[in-house]
N, C-alpha and C positions, 0 to 999 in steps of 0.2 A: 250658442252654444256658452254655458258659463266661464270665467276664469279659470276658476278653481276645477272646472270637470276638464277643462283645458290644461292644466298643471298635471293632473292626475294624469289626463290620456298620455302624454310625452313623456311623463316619469315611469308609466308603468311600459312603453314603447322602447325605451332607451333602456331598463331590465330587462326586457324580451331580447333584445339584440347580445347582450352583454350574457346573457344566458347561456344561448344560442350559439354564440362564439367560443365559449367554454365547452359545449356541448360536440361541435364540431373540433376542439383539441383534444380532447378525450377520445372520439374517433380514431382521429389518425392518428392516435399513439402517444399522443407526445407529455411530456411532464414535466412541471415546475422544475427552474435548475435547482432548488433549494428546499428545503423543507421547512414551510414556515412553522412549522410546529416546534421546532427543537428552538432551546434559546440560545442567541446569537456568542460568539465568543470573540472575546478579544483582540486587538489587533495584534500583541504579543501572540498568543494561540494561533491565528491565522500565519502566523510567520513561522512558527514550528511545524506546523502539519505542512505546507509548505518545504519547506526543509527536507523534513522525514520523509515527504513524495520524491526528492529528489535525492535522498543519501539510498534509498533504496531501490532507486534506478539504477545509482550509479553502479549498485552492487551488483543487479542483476547482468547489465552490461559486462562487467570485467569479467565475473562469472562463466560467463557465453564466451565472452572470446578467447577465455582460458581453457571452456572445454573444446571448443575448435581447435586449438593449438595443440594442447596434450589427451587426444580422445583415449588415451592408456587411465586416465584418472577420472572413472564416473562424478566422480564428488562434486563436480563443479557443474559436469549437467544438472546434477540433480538439486541443488542447492540454487542454479539458476532459476529452474523452475519454480524453487520456493521461494526467490525474488519477486518473483512475478507478479506472486498471489497477492506480497506485501504488499507491492507495490500499487495495484490493483485493491488493497483494502483502505491503503489512504488515501488515493482516487476516487472510493466510494464516500468516505469524509469528507472529502472537499466540496462533492456534489452535494452531503447533505447540508454541507452549511455555508453554502452558496461560495466559495473561494473560488479564487481565479488557479487554475493551474497550472504552474510555471513548467510543466515538464510539455504541455500541450505544445504540436507542432516542430517538437525538438527533435533531432535523430540520436541514437546510440551513441554514447562520448561527447554528446556536446550539452551544456548543463546549463541554466540562467543563473546558479550562485555562483558566484566567481572562488571562494570554497572548496565547492564539491569537484567542480573542474581541476582544481589544481591535484586534488586529493588521488581523482580519478587520474590525470595523465600521469603522476608521480609511482599511480601503482601498475599503470599500465606499462609502463617501461620498464619498471622492475619484473615484472610478473613475467614479461618477455623474453626475458634471459636465460630460461631455465623453469623446469617444471617446481625446483625446489624453490625456487624465487616467488614464483607463481602461487604456493601455499604461504610463502611466508607472506604476500603480499595480502593475501583472504585473511589469513590470521588476526595480519594489523589493523585490515577493513573492520572486522568483525570487533577486534579490541575497540577502535573508536567508536565503531558503532552501538555497544552498550554502553560505554562512557555516554554521548550523546540521549540515548535513550534513559539510562538513570535520572539524568538530570530533567528529563520529561517528565519522568514519575513524578520525582519530586514536586514538581509545581503544580497550581492550582490550574482542573482544567474538566469537563465535563466529563460526565461520569463516563460515558461511551467513548470521546477521548482516552481519558486514562487507562480504560479496557483495552484499545488499542494497543498504544503504548506497552500494555503490559504483557502481553501479547509477543509484540514485538520483540520485547527484551527479551524474553524464554527463548525464541527462535535465534535469536544472535546467540545468546548462550551456548545452544544447540549446535549450529555452525562454527562456530569455535571452537567445540568441542570435537567435532567433526572432523576440518580443517589440521587439528594438531591429531588426529587419529591416525589420520593417512601419513603425517608428517615422519610420523613414527613408525612406519612402515603397515598400519592397515590399509590398504587401500580402497577398502568399501567404507572405512569406515565406521564398517561393525561394531567398534566397543561403544559409539557414542550412544549415550541414550535416548540423545536426540532424536535420533535416524526412527522417523514412525512412531513418535512419542503422540501424546495429545494435544500436546503444545505445537508441533510443527510435523504433521502426519503426509503436509504435502514434499517433503525430501524423497519419499520414496511412490511417490506418485500415485501416493492413494488418500489423496482429500476428497471434501467437496464438491472439485471443480474450480475453475478459474475464480478467484476474487473470492471463495471461502476460507471455510475453517472448522475443521471436527476433533471431534472429542478421541478420536483415534477407533473409535467402531463406526464411520463413516457418517453419524451425526454432526450437522451444522448446528455448533451452537457459539454462543459470545459475538460480539459487533464485527465479526468478520463470516461470521456461518447464515446459515439463510433463518435463525429463529433470532436473530441477535439485534432486525433491522438496518442491517449494514447491506443487502441484496437488494439493492433499490434502481 
């Protein structure tokens, strides 16, 4: 057999092995860690997404803690569920861009980011004093979250990341209004336009499922909905 034919045979055999491995991986339900079709993000953009992931988890953890302590204030339970969906959506974005998840393996109330840990510890101590202080802590958290997200929206980001930040910002504004309404005596936060709105329907438990986002009619849209490329 000629050298040329031997070379071709080795090349074809190697290619068959590679393709076979890919088929086995697909059959096993395996998927790439990142979407290779998307444009790479910068180190700063990666850090921003990682911080947002931790910040959303902090809000979820605090509200869940307050919901367990103050069961007469259902707003904490509703919004903690909402924060879980936001946390999942940011996690989906980390997977899409192949970014390390800072929350992986961390227990509730434990964070990789020292600044997030300090905020959690302070608001936890404040909120455990009384239900009024828990509401004040929640309002302060959402105020901080809004300020952080406004800075992120003003930055240069990929379009899907920009859309994610914009929707999270709208949701945080609704959460802030809901907590303020409860603090003013509306125990259900019914006076808040964000409850059940197209931006954050999950606050009333009628969204498009964990990690999704709906348009208020049960239709998944945008970066956190089933038609926006975020359900990976």
